[in-house]
C-alpha positions in Angstrom: 44.5 27.4 5.2 40.8 28.5 5.7 40.0 29.8 2.0 36.4 30.8 0.4 35.4 28.3 -1.2 35.3 29.8 -5.0 39.0 29.9 -4.3 39.1 26.5 -3.7 39.5 25.5 -7.7 41.6 23.8 -10.2 43.3 27.1 -11.3 44.1 28.2 -8.1 45.8 25.0 -7.1 48.3 25.4 -10.4 49.0 28.9 -9.4 50.1 26.9 -6.3 52.1 24.6 -8.3 53.6 27.6 -10.1 54.0 30.3 -7.2 53.3 29.0 -3.9 54.1 31.8 -1.6 52.3 34.6 -4.3 49.2 32.1 -4.8 48.8 31.6 -0.8 49.2 35.3 0.0 46.7 36.1 -3.1 44.1 33.7 -1.5 44.9 34.8 2.0 44.3 38.5 1.2 40.8 37.3 -0.3 39.2 37.5 3.4 41.5 40.6 4.5 39.8 43.9 4.3 41.0 47.4 5.1 41.7 47.5 8.9 42.1 51.3 9.7 39.7 52.3 6.8 37.3 49.7 8.2 37.2 50.8 11.7 37.1 54.3 10.5 33.8 53.6 8.8 32.3 51.6 11.4 33.1 55.0 13.4 31.4 57.4 10.8 28.2 55.1 10.9 27.2 56.7 14.3 27.3 60.0 13.0 25.3 61.8 10.5 26.3 61.8 7.0 27.1 65.4 6.9 28.6 65.2 9.7 31.3 62.3 8.3 31.5 64.1 5.1 32.3 67.6 7.2 35.3 65.7 8.9 36.7 64.2 5.7 36.9 67.4 4.0 38.1 69.2 6.6 41.3 66.8 6.6 41.5 66.8 3.0 41.8 70.5 2.7 44.9 72.2 4.3 43.0 75.6 4.1 40.8 74.0 7.2 43.7 72.7 8.8 43.5 74.9 11.8 39.7 74.2 12.3 40.2 70.4 12.3 37.2 68.7 14.1 37.6 66.1 17.3 37.2 62.8 15.9 36.9 59.4 17.1 40.9 57.4 17.4 39.7 55.5 14.4 39.3 58.1 12.2 42.3 60.0 13.8 44.4 56.7 13.0 43.1 56.3 9.3 44.0 60.3 8.7 47.8 59.7 10.1 47.9 56.6 7.9 46.9 58.4 4.8 48.8 61.8 5.6 52.2 60.0 6.3 54.1 59.2 3.0 55.8 56.2 2.4 59.8 56.0 2.6 59.9 54.6 -1.1 57.9 57.9 -2.5 60.0 60.2 -5.0 57.6 62.5 -6.5 59.8 64.5 -9.3 60.4 60.4 -10.4 56.2 60.7 -11.2 56.7 63.2 -13.8 57.8 60.8 -17.1 54.8 58.9 -16.3 53.0 61.9 -16.6 54.3 63.1 -20.0 54.0 59.3 -21.4 50.6 59.3 -20.3 49.3 62.4 -22.0 51.4 61.8 -25.0 49.5 58.1 -25.8 46.0 59.1 -24.3 44.1 57.2 -27.3 46.3 53.8 -26.6 45.5 54.7 -22.5 41.4 55.0 -23.0 41.3 52.2 -25.2 43.8 49.7 -22.7 41.6 50.9 -20.3 37.9 50.2 -21.3 38.2 47.4 -24.0 41.5 45.6 -22.0 41.9 46.1 -18.4 38.2 46.7 -17.0 36.7 44.0 -18.7 39.3 41.9 -18.1 38.7 42.7 -14.1 35.1 42.3 -14.6 36.1 38.9 -15.7 36.9 38.0 -12.0 34.9 37.9 -8.4 35.5 41.6 -8.4 32.7 41.9 -10.8 30.1 40.4 -7.8 30.5 44.0 -5.6 29.6 45.9 -8.5 26.8 43.3 -9.2 25.2 43.1 -5.7 25.2 46.8 -5.3 24.4 47.9 -8.9 26.3 50.6 -9.2 27.4 49.8 -12.8 23.6 49.2 -13.3 22.2 52.4 -12.0 24.6 55.2 -12.4 27.1 53.0 -15.0 28.0 55.9 -17.2 29.3 58.5 -13.5 30.8 55.6 -12.2 33.0 55.3 -15.5 33.4 58.7 -15.7 34.7 58.7 -12.2 37.2 56.1 -12.5 38.4 58.4 -15.7 38.6 61.1 -13.6 40.8 59.7 -10.8 42.9 58.4 -14.0 43.4 61.8 -15.2 44.3 63.2 -11.8 47.0 61.3 -10.8 48.7 62.1 -14.2 48.3 65.9 -14.0 51.4 67.5 -12.5 51.0 67.7 -9.1 48.2 65.7 -8.6 50.0 62.7 -6.2 51.6 65.4 -4.2 49.7 66.4 -0.9 46.5 67.5 -1.3 46.6 67.1 -5.0 43.7 66.0 -6.8 44.8 63.1 -7.8 46.0 62.2 -4.2 42.7 63.3 -2.8 40.9 61.1 -5.0 42.8 57.6 -4.3 41.9 58.3 -0.9 38.1 59.2 -1.4 38.5 55.8 -3.2 39.7 54.0 0.2 36.9 55.5 2.0 34.1 54.4 -0.8 35.5 51.0 -1.1 35.3 50.3 2.9 32.0 51.9 3.3 31.0 49.6 0.4 32.5 46.7 2.5 30.6 47.7 5.4 27.4 47.9 3.3 27.6 44.4 1.7 28.9 42.9 5.2 26.3 43.9 6.6 23.3 42.4 3.5 21.7 39.2 3.4 23.2 39.4 -0.5 26.6 38.8 0.2 28.2 35.1 0.6 31.0 35.5 2.6 32.0 32.1 2.6 32.2 31.7 -1.1 33.5 34.8 -1.9 35.4 36.3 0.8 35.7 39.9 2.2 33.8 42.2 0.0 36.5 44.6 -1.8 39.0 42.8 -0.1 42.6 43.5 -0.4 43.1 40.5 -2.6 40.9 42.1 -5.2 42.0 45.9 -4.5 45.5 44.7 -5.4 45.0 42.9 -8.2 42.9 46.0 -9.9 46.2 47.9 -9.4 48.1 45.4 -11.1 45.8 45.9 -13.9 45.6 49.6 -14.2 49.2 49.7 -14.1 51.3 47.2 -15.7 48.3 45.2 -17.6 47.3 48.7 -19.1 51.2 49.0 -20.4 51.0 45.7 -21.8 47.9 46.7 -23.5 49.2 50.1 -24.7 52.4 48.6 -26.3 49.7 46.0 -28.3 48.5 49.1 -29.6 51.5 50.7 -30.9 52.0 53.3 -27.6 56.2 54.0 -27.4 57.8 54.8 -24.3 61.3 54.9 -22.2 62.0 52.5 -19.7 62.2 55.2 -17.4 58.5 56.4 -18.4 57.3 52.9 -17.9 59.0 53.0 -14.2 57.4 56.1 -13.5 53.9 55.2 -14.5 54.3 52.0 -12.5 55.1 54.3 -9.8 52.3 56.4 -10.0 49.8 54.0 -10.0 51.8 52.0 -6.9 51.3 55.2 -4.7 47.8 55.6 -6.0 47.2 52.0 -4.6 48.6 53.0 -1.3 46.7 56.0 -0.7 43.4 53.3 -1.7 44.3 51.3 1.0 46.1 48.4 -0.3 48.7 46.7 2.2 51.7 46.3 1.0 52.0 42.7 1.8 50.1 42.6 -1.4 51.2 46.0 -3.3 53.6 45.3 -6.6 57.2 46.1 -6.3 57.5 47.1 -10.3 56.5 45.9 -13.8 57.5 42.5 -13.7 56.4 41.6 -10.0 52.7 43.8 -11.0 52.3 41.1 -14.1 53.2 37.9 -12.1 50.6 38.9 -9.4 48.3 39.9 -12.0 48.8 36.3 -13.4 48.5 34.6 -10.5 45.4 36.1 -9.2 43.8 35.4 -12.5 44.7 31.8 -12.4 43.1 31.6 -8.7 40.2 33.4 -9.3 37.0 31.4 -10.7 35.8 31.4 -13.9 34.1 34.1 -15.1 30.2 34.2 -13.5 26.6 35.3 -15.1 27.5 38.9 -13.2 31.0 38.6 -15.1 28.9 38.6 -18.4 26.4 41.1 -17.6 29.3 43.9 -16.3 31.7 43.2 -19.0 28.9 43.7 -21.5 27.4 46.4 -20.0 30.8 48.2 -20.2 31.0 47.9 -23.7 27.9 49.2 -24.3 27.8 52.4 -22.0 31.3 53.5 -24.0 29.6 55.6 -26.2 27.4 57.3 -23.4 30.9 57.9 -21.2 32.2 59.8 -24.1 29.0 61.8 -24.8 27.1 60.1 -28.2 23.7 59.6 -27.6 22.5 58.7 -31.0 21.5 55.2 -31.0 23.0 54.3 -34.5 26.4 55.9 -33.8 26.4 54.7 -30.3 25.6 50.9 -31.8 28.7 51.6 -34.2 31.0 52.5 -31.6 30.0 49.3 -29.3 30.5 47.2 -32.1 34.0 48.6 -32.6 35.0 48.7 -28.7 33.9 44.6 -28.8 36.2 44.4 -31.7 39.1 45.7 -30.1 38.6 44.2 -26.6 38.8 40.9 -28.7 41.7 41.5 -30.0 43.4 42.7 -26.6 41.9 40.3 -24.3 42.0 37.1 -26.3 39.0 35.1 -28.1 38.7 32.4 -25.2 37.9 35.3 -22.4 35.9 36.9 -24.9 33.8 34.2 -25.6 33.4 33.2 -22.1 32.1 36.7 -21.5 29.7 36.3 -24.3 31.2 38.1 -26.8 29.7 38.8 -30.2 31.5 36.6 -32.8 33.8 39.0 -34.7 36.9 39.2 -36.8 39.7 41.0 -35.3 42.1 40.8 -38.3 43.8 44.1 -38.8 42.4 46.2 -35.7 46.0 46.1 -33.6 48.0 46.8 -37.0 45.3 49.8 -37.7 46.1 51.3 -33.8 50.0 50.9 -34.4 49.6 52.5 -38.1 47.6 55.3 -36.3 50.1 55.8 -33.5 53.3 55.5 -36.2 51.5 58.5 -38.0 50.6 60.9 -34.4 54.7 60.6 -33.8 55.4 61.1 -37.3 52.8 64.4 -37.2 54.3 65.3 -33.7 58.2 65.6 -34.7 57.3 66.7 -38.0 54.0 68.4 -38.9 53.5 70.4 -35.2 50.2 72.2 -36.3 48.5 69.2 -37.1 49.7 67.3 -34.0 48.6 70.1 -32.0 45.3 70.1 -33.2 45.3 66.0 -32.9 46.6 66.8 -29.2 43.6 69.1 -28.0 41.0 66.8 -29.8 42.4 63.8 -28.0 42.6 65.7 -24.6 39.1 67.0 -25.0 37.8 63.6 -25.7 39.8 62.4 -22.2 38.0 64.9 -20.2 34.5 64.6 -21.7 34.9 61.0 -20.4 35.6 61.8 -17.5 33.1 62.9 -14.4 33.9 66.8 -14.1 30.1 67.7 -13.4 30.4 68.5 -10.1 31.9 71.6 -7.8 34.3 69.8 -6.8 35.7 66.5 -4.8 33.4 65.9 -2.5 33.1 63.5 0.4 29.5 61.8 0.8 29.8 58.3 1.0 27.4 55.7 0.3 24.3 55.2 2.6 22.5 52.3 1.1 23.5 48.7 -0.4 21.9 49.2 -3.5 23.0 52.0 -5.8 19.5 52.9 -6.8 18.4 53.7 -3.0 21.5 55.5 -1.8 22.0 59.2 -1.8 24.2 60.8 -4.4 27.8 60.6 -3.6 
């Protein structure tokens, strides 16, 4: 198999010995993008940006279904794909996962920010962010948009046809395809070494982290949930992943499969690069701004605490490779678990206190999400460098 040079490494050899078919499949998908979305974006490139946005908006809003514009066949094929639900989709079965998500908001946010996102940046996923400068130039907005997507897919009705979670998942697919188009036409991307920008392997890997790996971190932080709730949570992310353009050939099927894919993918990835170090630390230091803390002293305190929680979740080995500050993590996870037990106690026996805490947690979750626009827009980036691109 002709593979990108970054994946011809000792870790990939170990992965091949452990799970040969999964390892081969993962590496093969580093050379795969999203054929339908890539073809549609190629067609959009011949149009004015405003016209492409108008077409996407028309298809994504059922109120405009009688005024659908004529579009190139590549664009229609993409919309036909996203508007056709998979046979395995069971929307009512997503409800337990919604309840679990909101019952464990604090652990969701901590596990995502201090665990999952950092781990993702320790792989070559960091390279597209580093080249485009998206996290550097508009880091807070980018992270808040990420949070908004997560919030919307776990709101009632969010993953139904034309729900905001459904539409934001598809919007990510379009943005990925557009960034892939821009990077592939940029002198700054080394396809021979890295593979396809925002490859199917990386998006498939990311969705295992957002789902199964997040559940693992939440359990470490003291979250409690049933098997039904965990399966429902995974199903929500699986459908979101499909809408995001992940081919079923690398889309997980359940928590166990997702954890195995995450493990094998991690083994296949090269050691964290300088880009990984920069982005992981930028992420941690952006945390105060994401939740609206602008005071430098308070912000530094929160960043140091996020570093500590992150080190406890990802382990000393990865934390050291990302140049984290040396810190003791003694008592960090036990304290989270104590807080989780207290929250369950108040929910059962002190409902007034629980309601006040729930409102505070929900407010924090929403304040860390991007809700500063007039709705979901479908503008796409028009330059490979974030600082030179129009707002989207």
